[in-house]
N, C-alpha and C positions, 0 to 999 in steps of 0.2 A: 450534675449541679444545674439548678434552674436558671432561667434568665435574670431573676431578681439577684440571686447571689453573685452571678457573673458581673452584673452592672456595679454591684457594690464593691467587689474586688478590684474592677478596673478603676473605680474612682479613688480608692484607697491607694492603689499602686501608683496612680499619677500624683496623688497628693503627697505621698511620702518621697517619691523621687524628686519632685520640684523642691520639697523643704530641704532634703539633703544637699541638693546643688546650690540652694540659696545661702547655706551656712559658710560662705567663703569668709576667712579671716582677713580683716584689713587693719593693718597696723598703723595706717596713715589717716585714721579718721578724725584726728584733733584738727581743727580749724585754727590755723595760725594767723594772727593779726600782726602783720609787719609794721603797722603804724604805732604800736604800743611797745614800750620798753620796760625791761624788768627793772625795778628799782630795788637795789641792794641796800636794806636797812642797816646792815653791819659796816658799811663804808663809813669813813669819818665825815663829820659834818664840816663844810667848807667854812673858812674863816668869815667872820661877820664884816670885816673891813674890805672884803673884796666883792665886786658886783658881778653876779653871774646872770647871763641873759638865757632864759629858757623858753624857747618858742612854744606857744600855746596853740593847739589845734583842736577845734571841737569836730569831732567825727560822728558822722550818722552811722551808728553801730548796725542799724538794720541792713546796710549794704552788705554786711557779712554773712547774713542769713537769707538773702532773697532767693537763693537757689537751693537752700537746705530745708528739707521738710523735718519738723520736729515731731518725733513719735516716741512714746505717747505723749499726750498733753501734759503740761507741767502742772496744770490744775484739774480738779475734778469736773468734768463737763456733764452735768445734770441734764442739760438740754439735750445733748447728744444721746445720752442714755435713754431719755424719754422717747425720743424719735425711734430709737432702736426697739424699745419695748413695744411701741405701737406697730411697728412692722412685724414683730414677733406675733403678735395678735392675729394679723392678717395672714401671715404665713402659716400659722398653726390651724386656722380654719381650712385653708388649702390642703394642709398635710391630712387633717382629720378626713377630709373627703376622699384623699388618695388612699388612706388606709382602709376606709369603709369599702372602697372599691376592690381592694385586694381579696384573695380567697381567704375564707376562715382558717385554712391550714396554715396560713402564714401568720395572721394576727391573732387566732383564737377568739375572735369576737363572736358573740352569739347574736348575730343580726335578727333572728326570728323573735327573740325575746324583746329586742329593741323596737321592733316594729309593733309587736303585740301590745305592750304595756306603755310604750311612750319613752322617749329618751330621758325625760326628767326622772321618771320612775326608776329606771335603770341606774341612773347615777346615784340616786339615794340608797339604793340597794347595795351597790358596789362599795360606797363609802362605809356602810355599816359592817360588810363583810371583810373588809381589808384591814391591814395589808397581808397578803399571802405569797407564798413562794410560787412563782409562775413557771410555766414550762414552754415559754416562748421559744422560737428558733434562736439558736446561739448567736447567730449574726446580729439579730435585733437586740439581745440582751447585753453582748459583750463587744460589739463594734459600733452599731449605730447610737446606742445610749451614751457610752463614753464620748463619742464624737459630738453628740448633741450637747452633753455637759461642757465640752471644750468650747463650743459655739457661745454658750451661755456665758462662760468664763471670759471669753475673748471680747464680748460686748461690753462689759465693764471695764476690763482691763485696757482696752483700747480708748476708753473714755476718761483715762487718767486715774482710775482707782487702784488701790493696792491689792496684793495678792489675796489677803484675808477678805477684804471687801468684795472682790470679784468672786471668791469661793461662795460668800454669803449669797450673792446675787444668783450664782449658778445653782445653789441649794434651794433658794426660794422659787426660781423658775421651774426647776425639774420637779419640785415637791408639790407646790400649790398651784402653779400655773398648768403643769401637765398632768402629773400622776393623779392628784386630787381635784384636778380641773378638767381639762379636755378629755384626757384618756378615760377618766372615770365615767364618762358617759357610755363607754363601750365595755370596760373590763375593770375588775377589782385592782386596786393599787398593788404594785409589785414590790416585795421586799428587796430584790436585786436591784431593781431600778432606783429605789430611793437611796440605796447606798453607792452603787457603781456610778450613777450618773453624775452626781456632784463631786464625789471624791476621785474617782479615776478620771473624770471629765476635767477636773481642775488641773490635775497633773499633766494631762494632754494638752489642755489650754495654755499652760504656762510654757510649754514647749513650742506650741504655735505662735505665742506671743514673741518669743526670741527669734523664731523664724521671720515673722513680719518685719521686726526691727531691722534684720539683715536684709530684707528685700527693700524695705523703704530707704535705707541707708545707700542702696545701690540703685537709686533712682526707679524704684519699683520694677526693677528688671530681674529675670531669672534666666541664666545662660545668655546673658546680654539681649534678652528679648523682652519687650513690653507686653506682648501677648501672654507669654508664659507667666510673667510676674503679676498680670492682672487676673489671670485665671487662678493662680495659686492663692492671691490674696482673697479671691472671692470664696474659694474653698475653705479657707482657714478663718476667715473673718468676713462672712457674707454681708451682714447688714451694715457694718461700717464702710465697706467697700462701696455698696449701693449709695450710702449717704454722701460719701465723698465723692461719687460719681456725678451726683446731683449738685456738687459745688458747695457742700456744707462748710468745709474748711475755708473757702474764700470769703465767708461772711464773718470771719474773724478780723475785722476792719481796723482795729486799733492794736497798737503795740508800744509798750512802754519799757526802755531799757535803762539800765544804770551802767555808766561807762566812764572811766578816768579821762578827764578832759585837760589836765595839766598837772602842775607840780608846785607846791609852796616850799620856797627854799628856806624860810624861816623855821618851819616845823619838820622839814625834811619828810613830808608826806605827800602822797598824790591827792590831787583835788578830783573829787567824784562829782558827776552831774547826771540829770535826767535827760534822756532822749525820747521825745514823744513822736510817733509817726501814725498818721492816719491815712487810710485809703478809701477812696470813694468809687 
């Protein structure tokens, strides 16, 4: 087994081990608000000739969430997705250089043809010839490509998009951005990669999504370790982890909450109000 395979197996072993330990079931995840009382609508309405004093208290509901990170976002964060896509572009250029530096026995890239006729010529020829069944190393086809599809999927899923929308993003990135984009400069688009990367990758990605939810819920820790937690988050969702590391989530400076602020005795209903919080 060559060094490249050993490195991949080591990364996958660490990744799977950390994810498994992060899946601790917590039955006490519900945040209880002791200041709010449950109103039983089935209880009889008090007689109108009696006066009932009900204390009203306006509560800043943001206090109940100040130490709780919400994941994923409740709304679709297109700005976050745009930043991540930009980082994908930069990382892909680096990955292309790394693959080009690898032996042709690993990538099956014809470097002589690329140098002789130019990269653009090779890209056009590859698009015309594909897609074809490739004979790349099984590690590349059936481990790294599903993992890459999972990373694409997680990029959208962590930005508040649905399963189907995240699958579409993974399919777009793996097909047009990679197979018919960057990689086509070196080789003909692959049938396996066009199918396995988005399909299997999205299934892998959904598993990674629930693993990240568990880690975030436990204060971004794995085995009570922030280091293991951060490492695992980087492996399962690298670009969102980098973005959060630069303080992206801290830029969400406003918060609007709807909360019960009192009780109307005449209608026997709770009074709801808006709570607005702005951070500078």
